[in-house]
N, C-alpha and C positions, 0 to 999 in steps of 0.2 A: 405592432411594430414599435420599436423604441424611438422616441422623438430625438431629433438632433438639435433641438433649439439651444440657444446659449443660456448658460446658467444665470438665473436672476441673482440680484444682490442678496436676497434672503437665502437663496440656495447656496451662494458662495459662503455666507456666514455659517450655514449649517454644515457645509462640506468641511470648512476649517475646524469646526468643533468636533466633527466626527474624526477627522484626520489626527487631531492632537490628543484624542482620548487616551490612547495607550501611553503617549509621552507624558501627558499630564498626570496620569496615575503613577507612572514610574517616578516622576519628579516629586510627587507628594510623598511617596514611600521613601525616597532618598532623603528628603528634607526632614522627615520624621525620624529617620535612623541616624542622621549625621550627628557627630559630636556627642558621645555618651554623656548623658546628664546625670547629675547626682541630686539627692534630695536636699532641700533647703528649708530650715525651720520656718522661714517667712512664707513659704508656699510657692516661691519662685523657683525656676530651674536654673542650674548653672552648667555651662558647657565645660569642655576640657580645659579651657583657659581660665576658668573660674569666674568669667564675666556672667552677669545675670542674663538669662534668656527669657524674653517676654512669653508668658503663658498664653496660649491661644484661647479664644472664647470657649466656654465650657461645652464640651462635646464635639467641637469642630475637629480636633485632632483624631478623635475616635472615628468620626465620619470619613475623614480623609484616609485614615489608615484602613478602614474597611473597604472603601472604594479602591484604594491601591491594591489591597489584597485580592479583591475580586478580579482586577485586571491581571494580576500575577497568576492567579489560579486558572484563568481562561487561557493564558499563554502556556502554562504547564499542561493543561488539559489538551491543548492542540498538539503539543509534543507527544503526549501519551497517545493521542488519536493517530498520529502518523506511525507510531510504533505498532499500534493495534492494526492499522492498515497493512503495514509491512508484514507482520506476523500472519495476518489473514491471507494475504496474497501468497505467502510462502506455503502455508498449509494447503491452500487450494492447489498450488503446483505439486506439492507432495501427494495429495490425493489423486491427482491425475497420473503421476508417476507410479504410484502403488497400484492403481487400477490397470494400467498398461502392463506392469510387471506380472500381476496376477493373471491377466489374459495370456501373456506369453508362457507363463509357468503351466497354465492349464493345457495349452496347446502342446508344449513339450512333454507333459505327462502323458497325453494321449498318444504321442509318437512313440514314447518309451514303451507304453503298454502294447502297441501294435507290434513293435520289434520283438518284445518278449514273447508275444503270442506266436509269431512266426518261428522263432528259434525253438520254442517249446514243442511246436508241431514237428519240426525236423528231428529233434531229440527223441520224441516219442516214436517216430517212424523208424529211426535207427535202432531203438531199443527193441521194437517189435520184430525187426529183421534179424535180431540175434547178434549183430555186430561181428559176423564171422570174418576171419582174415581173408583178404582177396585171393591169396594163393590157394587156400582150401576151397574157396568157391570155384576157382578155375578148374581144380582137379575134379570136382563133383559135377561140373557143368556138362550137360549133354551136348551143348553147342558152344564150344569155346569162343568162336567169333562173336556170337551174340553176347556172351558174358563180358568180353573185352569192351564192347560198346557200352554196356551198362556200367562197367567199372570206370570208364572215362567220364561218363555222366556223373557218377558218384564223386569223382575227383573234382569235377567242376562244382558240384553241389557243396563239397567241403570248402572250396575256395570262397564261394558265395556266403556260406555260413560264417566263415572267419571274418569276411568283410562286414556282415551284419552284426557280428559280435563287437567289432571295433566301433561301428556306428552306435550301437547300443551303449557302449561304455562312454563315448563322447557325449551322447544325449543325456545320459545319467549325470555326468559331471556338470553339464550345462543346467540341468534341472536343479541340482543342489546349489549351484551358484545363484540361480534366479531366486530360489527359496531364501537363501541367505540375504540377498539384496532386498527382497521384499520385506523380510523381517526387520532389516536395518531401517528401511524407509518407514515402516509402520511405527517403529520406536521413535523416529524423528517426528513423524506426524503426531504422535501422542504428546511429545514434548512441545511441539508447535501449538497444539490445542491448549495445552496448559499455559503457554506464554500468551496466547490470545486472550484467554480468560483473565489472566493477571492484568494485562493492559486494559482490558475492558473495565475491570473493577477500579483500576487507577483513575481512568477517565470519569467513571460514574462518581467516585469519591470526591474528586476535585470539583466536579460540577455541582454536586450536592452541597459541598462546603461553600462554594461561591453563591449558590442560591440562598443558603441560610444567611450569609452576610448581607446579601441584597435585601432580603426580607426584613433584616434588623435595621436597615437604614430608615431614617425619618421619611414620611410619605413624600415630602417635597423633593428630597434628594433622590429617592428611588424613582420618582416620576421623571426627573431631569435625566437620570441615567438611562431610563427606558427610552426617552425621546431620542437621545443620541444613538443608543444601541440599535434601535429598531427602525430607524429611518430607512425606507426601502429603496431609495435612489430613483424612484419613478417620478414623483411629483416635483422635486426640486433639484436633486443632485445629478443633473445630467449635463456633463461637459460638452462643449462645442467640438464635435468630431467631424463636422461636415468637410468634405473634400479630402479626407484622409483615406489613403488606399493601402491595403496590406501588400506585402511583397510577393504573395503567391495566392492562387485560387484556394488552396486548402487552408492557408492562414486566414484568408478573408472569411471562409465558411466557419472556421473556429471562432473568430472574433464575433461574427453574427450570432452564433450560438451562445457565447458567453454573455453578450449584451442582452439577448433575449431572456437569459436567466436572472437578470437583475431584478431584485425584489423577492426571489425565492429564499426561504429560510435556511439558515445554517443548521445542519444536523450531522453530528460526528459519525464517521463511518459511512456516509451516504454519497452515492455517485449519481444522483438525479433520477429522473428529471424533475421531481417535485421539490427536492431539497439536496443540499450539497455540504461537504466539508471542502477545505481549500483545494486539496489535490483531486478530490472527486469532481469538482467543477471543471478544472482544466482537462482532466482525463475525458470527461463527458463531452466537453466542447469540441475537443479534437476528434473524438469518435464520430461526431456529426459530420466531420470533414473526411471520414474514412481513414483516420490516422490512429494507430494504437499507441497510447502512452502508458508507461508504468503507473502503478497505483499510488505511489507515495511521492511527496515533494522531494525527498532525498534522491530517489531514483530518477525523477523527472529532471533533476539538475544535470544528469548525464545523458539525457535523451536527445541530444542534438549538438550543434556547434555553439561554442561560447561566443557571445557578442558583447562588446563594450556598451555601456549605457548610451553613449553618444550616437551609437549606430542602431539603437533599438527600433524595431518596426512592429506594427500591429500584428499580433499573433505570437510574439516572443513570450517566453515564460520568464517571469521575474521571481527568483528564489530569494527568500529573506532569511535573516539570522545566520549566524555562523554554523549552526547545526542544520540549516536548510529545512527548518520545521514549518515554513509557510511558503505558499506560492500563489501568485496572481498572474493574470494575463495582461500584457501591455496592449492597449487599444489605441494609442496615439495621443498627441497633445499633452504628454506628461502624465497620463492617467492609466491606471490599471483597473480591471474588474476582478474582484476576489470575493470569497466567502470568508468574512472576518473571524468570527468566533461565535460560540453559542449565545443565543438570544438576539443576534444581529441577522441581517439579511444580506444577500449578495448585493454588492454596491460598487460604485466608483470611488477611488481614492487616488491621491497623488502617488506617483511611482516611488517617491522617496519617503513614504510614510514610515518606514522602519529600515534598519540597515540591510543593504542588498548583499547577498552572498554571491549570486551569479545571475546572468541572463543567458537563457538557452533558446536557440531557434530550432524547433523540431524539424 
């Protein structure tokens, strides 16, 4: 069970360092890229105004640039992950549609085959009877009354045959439409599989590049980065949430599930229970409450009523960035639980850790 004790001073310091990681990396990148510099024979750099810019200690700019680039790559990888999740969810939906279409097509084909068999039997019987004109049959009949009864039956049979023929034509049209729709869905499915593969490669490429940059950092810088990234939120970063009550039983159950997941590793494309990406965590947490959420953060943004931050309650989904590429769950006292990025673990962070796009109450 997750402790509700108040955060220690050391924990608060660690929480602050964790919270500002992305902002610090972005600030470092902005500082390094601001004011295009030109070469100076003296070895100093000059900005766009011509004033000398003090050169940083040897190698520090490279380290800051590498760390900032890692943060940027993780952000890009998360966006690619949500695209991968979206494409994967869509291809799953298409597979289900294709399977249902194929089942319906098979059943329609069986019905068409049965209709053709019945009509074929009637046609064969008429052929064997010689297809004589009813008037001739009446003249040749030994018992005209009996023949007239048979003729009436034949008329009814002909009416039934016409009806069967119309049904066969309608079923054949339906069969062709279903085949056409199935072929179209299969083409969409193939395109979706290709899109999934492309997004997967994009994620893997960005993560591999980030890892190479991390590996190139000096041991001390890499160790510091790892300490901040991999803090699991169990030993220190536990905000005081005592007495905070969710607005509904299902929200309470979802919050309990999300808090129980604190410390689990981030894994892109994962929906738990051992590891999560950001939208996988919120989807899984609400599934423990019996609520089905869409797979991606973009779709989760529209999965309920929009709520202003001032009215946020535990269980609300907090969607981040203008493209809705990150999501966390509000748990009260200004805190969210979220799966941050590769290399980090599910943890608590302040709700305002990055720009908020929307708050949704499922």
